[in-house]
C-alpha positions, 0 to 999 in steps of 0.5 A, a space after each residue: 533443455 537449457 531454456 527449461 533450466 533457465 525458466 526453472 532458475 528464474 522461478 526459483 529466484 522469484 520464489 526465493 526473493 518473495 520468501 526472503 522478504 517474507 522472513 524479513 517483514 513477517 508478511 508476504 506481499 498481499 494484493 488488494 482485491 479489485 473489490 477491496 480496492 473499489 471499496 477503498 476508493 469509494 470511502 475517500 473524498 473526491 479531492 485531497 490536497 497533498 501527497 498520497 502514500 501507500 505503505 507496503 505497495 506490493 504489486 502496485 494495484 492500489 497505488 496505480 488506482 490512487 494515482 489515477 484518482 488523484 492525478 494532481 497529487 504525488 503518490 509515493 508507494 513504498 515496498 521492501 520486497 524486491 520482486 513486487 517492487 520491480 514488477 510495480 516499477 516496470 508497470 509504472 514505466 510502461 504507462 503508469 500514471 505520471 504522478 506515481 513513484 514506486 520507492 524500494 525501501 522501508 516506509 518506517 524511514 520515510 517522512 510522512 509529515 506532508 501526507 494528506 492520505 496514507 493507505 495500507 494493507 498491513 498485518 496487525 503486528 505491522 499496524 501496531 508498529 506503524 501506529 506511533 509513526 502515524 501519530 507522531 508525523 501526520 498532521 491534523 486532517 490527514 486521512 489513513 485508509 486501511 484494508 482489513 486491519 484496523 488501527 487499534 485504539 483509533 476511532 474510524 470516521 467510516 467503515 465499509 465492507 468490500 463485496 469480496 470473498 472475505 467481506 474485507 473491512 475497510 477503515 478510514 481515519 481522520 487524524 485529529 478528527 
């Protein structure tokens, strides 16, 4: 009986943590489907020079794939929801790529001036809020990779459709290009 109450308490705590962060950010953690992740990786060049950022990294699946794709570059993944961040951090501690770092916090406070690539899967209001930061901080030639939601007003250099249930659109942008 005590074990069942403890498990129920943990489940309710987990639900509460996700609910609180959803209220805070306006969006629940959205995992990138394997098909979308593969389509995103296929849109990228084989080499980049400079740090990779994932903004809103959720459970860490895309960040791990990016770190494996670019083992010579640091990958910095930001998440503001405690439960997905803790899961991703634990995932990294138990055998994740050594070039991957999960950071708990608001990516709007992060300095992106050295980014070679920024990846995100954010809702339209979050993308609208992020756009001025990207325009102000990213250097010419930096890449921005978006899952499902485009950067309004930007012209992508490539658009792909993932073979998932939603036919997710993948957008790749090049700053100044």
